[in-house]
N, C-alpha and C positions, 0 to 999 in steps of 0.2 A: 196606261202605265200602272195605275192603281189596281186594275183588274188582274194584270199579270202578276203583280206583287202578291196579291191575295191568293191566286191559284198556285203559284210556285213557292210561296213563303220566302221570297227574296225581299230584303228591305228596300223601300222605295228610293232611298238615297243612292243605293248601289245601281239601280236601274237608271236613275237620272245621270249618274256619272257615265254609264255605258252609252246613254243616248247622246251625250256631248261628243263623245269620240266618234260616233256614227255621223253626226251632223257635220263635224269638222271634216271628216274624211270625204264627204260628199259635197263640199262647198268649193265652188270655183273662185279662187282668189282674184284672178284677173278680171272676171266678169262681175264679181261681187254678188253672186247669187248661187242658189242651189241648182243642181242639174234638173232637167225637165221631168225626171221620173217622180218628182215631188208634186207635180201638177195633179190635182184631185181626180181628173178623168182617168188617169192610169190606175186608180184604186179599183176600178171594175175589173181590169185585167189581173191585178195583183190579188184580188179576192180569190180567184181560182188558183193562182200561184201559191197562195197561203194554204189553201185546202190540199193542193197537190203535194206540198211538202209533208204534211202530216199523213197523208195517204201513203207516201213513200216510206216514211219511217215505220208506219203500221205494217206495211207489207214486208219490209226487209229487216226489221228488228227482230231480235230473239232474246229470250230470257236465259242469261248465262247461269251455269251451275254455281251455286254458292261456293263450292270448293275451288273455283277458279279465281277467287279473290287473292290478290298478291300485294305484298308490301315491298317498298323500295326505299333506299336512302335518298335517291335523287331521280326526279323526272325532268327530262329536257324536252320542251315542247316547241311546236311551230318550226320544225326543221324540214324545209322543203327543197334544199339545195345540197348537192354533194359536197361542196366546199365546207358547208356548215357541219355536215356529218363528219367530215374528216377532222375538223377542229374539236368537236365535242366528243368524238370517240377517244381522243387523248385525255379529255377531262374525266371520262368515266373510269379511267384506271385508278383514280384516287378515291373511288367510292366502292363499297362492297356490292351493292345491288342497284342497278340503274335501269331506266326505261327511256327510250327515245321515241317520241311521237312524231311520225312523219307521213307524208303523202307520196313518198317515192316508192313505187310499186315493187321494185326489186327487193325491198326489205320486208315484204309481206309475210314471209315465213321465217324470218331471221330471229334468233334469240335476242332478247333485251330490246326488241323493237315492237312498237304498236303501229301497224299500218292503218291509218284512218281512211276508210273507203267511202266517201260520199254519204255519210250518215247511215251506212248499213250496219247491222248487228248492234244497234244500241240496246241498252238494257233497261227496259221500263215495263211496268205493269199496265196493261191496257184493259180498261174496264169501261163501264157505262159513263162514269164521271169524266174520264179522259175524252171519250167520244163527244160528250156534251160540251166540254170546255173548249176543245180545239177544232171541232167541226161545226159547232152551232153558235155558242155564246160569243167567243172572241172574234171570229171572222165577221159576224154581222154587227157587232158592237164597233169594231174598227172601221167597217165600211160606213156606218152611220156617222161616226166622228169625222171621218175623212170628208164626207159630203158636207157636213155642217161647217167644218173649218176651211173648206176649199183647199185642203192639202192632203196628199196621199200619205197616209200614216202606216201603211202596211210594211213598207221597207224597214222602218226603224223597229217596229214590233217583231217582225220576222228575224231581223238581225239579233235581237235580244234572245228570242226563243231558240234560235239555232245554237247560240253559245250555251244556253241553259241545257238543252238536250244533249249536246255533244259532251260537255264536261261533267255534267251530273252522271252520265253513263260511265265515263272513263274513271272519274275519281272515286266513285263508290266501290269499284272493283280493283282499282290500281291506286293504292294509297302510298304516300311518300312524305318524308320530312321536309324536303326542299324541292322547289320548282324553279327552273331556270329557262329563260328564252333569250333570243338574240335581238329580234326586231322590236325595238321599243315602240315603234309606230303601230304595232299590232298588239300592244298590251291591252288588258281587259280587266276592268274592275270586277265584273261579274265572274269571270274565270277565277280570279284571285279569291273572291269570296267563297266560291264552291270548293276550291282546293282546300281552304282552311276549314270549311264546314265538315269535310270528311277527314280531318286530322292533320292537314299540312301545317307546317310551322312558319315558313317564310317563302316569299316570292322574290326572285332576283332577275335582273336584266343586265346583259353585257352590251356595251356600246360598240357597235361595228361601224356605224356611219355617223356623220355629223347631222344634226337636226337643221331644218330650214324654218326660218321665222314665218309664222302664220300659215305654215303648211304642215307636213308631218313633223311630229315633235311636240304636239299639244296634248294635254290631258293624259300624260304618261302615268301609269299607276303601278307601283311596286314597293316592296319593303327596302330593297337594296339595289341601287343603280351603280354598276361597276363601270366607271367612266374610263376613257382613254387617258385623260390627264386631269390635273387639278381644276381646270377651268373649262374643259371641253363640253360640259353639260349645262352651261349657263343659259342657253336659249331654252332648253327644256324646262329648267327650273322657273323661268319667267313666263311660262305659258300654261299656267293653271294645272300643273302636274301634282300628283300626290305621291311623293317619294320620301320615305322616312330617312334614308341615309344615302349620300353619294360617296362612293369609295373608289378613288383613283386606283387603277389596276394595270393599265397599259393595254396593248392591242393583242387580243387573242388570235386574230388573223395573222398579224405579223409574226407572232411567236410560232404558229404552226407552219406558215408558208415561207418563212425566211430563216429564223433562228434554229428551228428544228430540222431544217433541210440541210444536213451536214455534208451531203455528197456533192454539192454544187461548188464549182470552181469559177469564181467571177473573172479570173484572168482569161477565160475562154470567151467572155462576153465583150462585145464592142462598146466603147465608151462614147457617149454622146455629149457634146458641149452643152446642149440644152435639150431637156426632155419635157414635153408637155404631157401631163398626166390627165388623160381625157376621160370624161364620164359620159354615159349615155343620158341625154336630156329627155325629160318626159313632161307631161302636162302639169304635174305638181311643181315642177321647177319654174314654170312660167308665171312669175309673180308680179310682173309689171309690163307696161305696153311695149317697150322696146327690147324685151328680153332676148328674143331670137336674133334681132339685128346686132345686139351687143355681143352675143355669143359668137356669131359669125365674124364680128370685128376682131376677136381674139386671133382667129386664123389669119386675118390680114396682117396683124402685127407680127406673127411668126414669119409670114412671107416677106414682109418689109425688112425684118432683121436678116433673113436669109440672103436677100439680094444686097443688103448693105454690107454684110460680112459673109461673102460666099465660101470662105474656108471653114466656117462653122458647120459641125455636124448637128443637125436639128432633127429630132424625132418626135412623133406624136404616138404615145403608147395607149393602145385601146385593148380592153379585155377581148379574148378570142370570140366569146359569144356575142359581143357587141360590134364586131368588125364591120358588119354590113352597114352600120350607120355612116361610115366614112365614104359610102357611095353617094351621099347627099351632094347634089349638084352645086349647091352654094358653097359647101366646104371645098369641093374640088376646084371651083372657080377662084376661091380665095387663096389657094396654095399652089395654083398652077404656075409653071415656069420657075419653080424654085427647087432647091435640093432637099426639101423636107421629106423625110421618110415616114411612112405610116407603119407602125409596128404592132403586130398582134401576137408575136411570139413564134410564128410558124417558121421563121428563118432559122431557128434553132430547134425545130421540131417540138416546140412548147416545153423545152427543158427549163427555161427561165421564165419567171413570172414578173409582174410589175415591180415588186420590191427589189428584185435583183437589178433590173434596169435602173431603178431610181437611185439605189445606193452607188451604182457605178457611174452615174452621170455627174457632170461638173456643175450643172445648175438645173433647177426645176421650176416649172410654173404649172398652174392649173386654173380651172374655173371654180369648181367647188369640191374637188376630190378629197375624200377623207384621208387618202394616203399622204396628202400634203401635210396634214396635222401630224400623222405618224412619223413622217420624215423630220419635221421640225423638232419633235421630241427626241429624235436620235441624232441631232446635230447637223442635219442637212436642211438648209434653208429652202423653202418653197414659196413662191410668190403667187398670190391669188389675184387674178385679173378681174377688174371691175371698172370698165370704162365709165368715166364721169361719176363714179360712185352711185350709179342708179340701181344696181342690183341689191335688193333688200333681203336676199336670202339669209344673210348673216348680219342683219340689222342689230346694232348695239352690241355686237360681239367684239368687245374692245381689244381682246388679245390678238385679233387679226389685223388691227390698224397698222402695225409695224410692217406687215408683209402684204398689204393690199396696194396694188398698182392701178392708178386710174387714168394714165395717159401713156402714149407710146414712148415719149422721151424718157420717162421714168422707167419704163419697161426695159428699154435698151441699156440704160445706164446701170440698173441693178443687175441685169443678167450678165453683162460684160464684167462687172465687178466680181460676181460670183465665179465666173469662168477663170478669171485671172487669179483668184484667191482660193480656188476649190480645195487645195491641199493644206489650207491653214485653218486652225480651229479657233474661230472667233466667237467667244462666249459672251454675246451681247444681248441675250434674252434668256428668260426662264424656261428651259426645255420642258420641265415637268408640268408646266401649265397646259401644254399641248398633248403630250403623251408620255407616260412613264416608260422607262426602259422595259422592254418586253421579252427579255430572254427567258424568264421563268414565270410567265403569267399563269400557266395552268396550275402549277403547284400552289402559288399564292392565292389564286381564285378558289381552289378547293378548300384551303384553310379558312378563308373568310366566309365562304358559304356555310361551313360547318359550325361556325360560332355566331352566325347571324340569328 
């Protein structure tokens, strides 16, 4: 680490922060250990992987003409999904000159976009010192340290150097006042340092999803964190993050996909008595021994309620791109012989999204969906299912206590109460703690970025 600091002129404390993020990202919470690629014998393979990376950038990089340097008001980084492109395109209307950095190939030749293509066309001076540092000195030093420590150290060092080469190349030619990104779990202390080194003023992150305790949401680094609500960032703040200011702003996603979607008529949409807001589960969600069993138990509760109250319309709403997960045999077994409907939006030719279904439903439940928070902020109660309170994803997240259900009897009672009172406005909680009203998020976000 000290050698990289000396070669790149990056302060050691910045590299240490970046290392923490890498180590957390590669830690298996359930098993309580790092993945097998940290085993030192893998260092012999990664030695050649390290050399291959620098050979790649040596072959595919080019020196850009100095006249190609450009300045922007705002750079939006780490945009790899079309839904994020759609949201941030609206934000760019409030700035004179913007640049969106993406890996979506169709934007390769589009104005105001930078297509990042696998470390090609980086802008560096290649000389004898470069060859010595990255083909001789560093790889052999890292290999020696890996053998001596019995840990493969190539992964963490290559992670740091990839960030350094990518963003040094970008920011020395594409300068901006402000940098924004959406995925806080991909924040980078090193990237932020490089952005400011080349003249940037502030780095901001917008909150799209809820953090998970001891999983993603640790070591977040930014100047401004634009949260959904007044208390929606508490888990992040309690996990060794470096955030100068938390600014509640509301939901950029809800603003773009619901409030700015004026042509939708909800009267055309079927009303469900209960809508389960489903999320795709992944390994990082698996934070305790019985996680999967408890998640499947939620579907049993839905089935039990359906059979107990056969007149209820119950739906499970899943995003279209995640619809295949509902082919899981255990999910199918847990909801068989019921009138539960799985909804991916295809029944209306994808005219309506999850927000439309949620606002139209009489009651809502979920496992960990962020939409549950967004709906709570807009006056629609959503209950978070946590059998026997074993799920530690939202540990010490006190504002969820009121809406957490840990047993079936409580589940049935609360859901039926919501169904029977869905048309009544019961203000018995602080909505802004969860999510601010999101009608004008884009305009407010642009104003706050400019004064940050």
